[in-house]
C-alpha positions, 0 to 999 in steps of 0.5 A: 326738187323740180322748179315749180315756182316753190319758194327757195329755202325749203328745208327738207326733213326725211325726204317726206316733210317740207318746212316752208317757213312763213311762206303762204304756199299751200300743200296743194303746191306740193302735189307733184313733189315727193312730200307727204306733209308741209309745215309752216309758221302761221303765227308767232309760236304757232306752226301747222303741219298739213297733209299734201293732197293727191290731186289739186282737182277741186271737183273731187273729194279731198283725197289726202296723201297720208292723213294724220292718225284717226285716234289723234283727230279732234282729240283734246290737247291733253289727250293728244299729248298723252297719245303722242308724247309730243310736248307742244302739240296743240290739236289735230283737226277732225279730218286728219288734214292738219296738226297745230303745234307751239314749236317747229320741232313739235310740228315736225315730230307730229309729221314724223310720227304719222309717217312712222305709224303708216309704215312709210318707206322714205325716199332717202333709203331702202328701209322702212323708216320706223325701224331705221331712219329715226 
């Protein structure tokens, strides 16, 4: 990772997800990095997985690198858990910008599942992640 004043101690998952702990860094800080999602702890027992935007230009309409799936957006907690089978997942906003979860593991799994569904090819291997990496 390039040194852009990002916090030390970033934990990387699958070459596409960054966990920044309780730091207040926004996904916009990761525009020049390879990440698709940034996960942070926002309160006790509450984690947020946010999509990294394509640009930091505030004059453009928000263009998310890889929004969460449309069928998750704005869905009630019970239905979201049925769709994803992720215990601890609480909600996904209507724009697909972020998901909230009760555990770090649930937030990371939501980001992973979104990557799988997109057919994303990770930076750590030449294969399509849905069939090989996970």
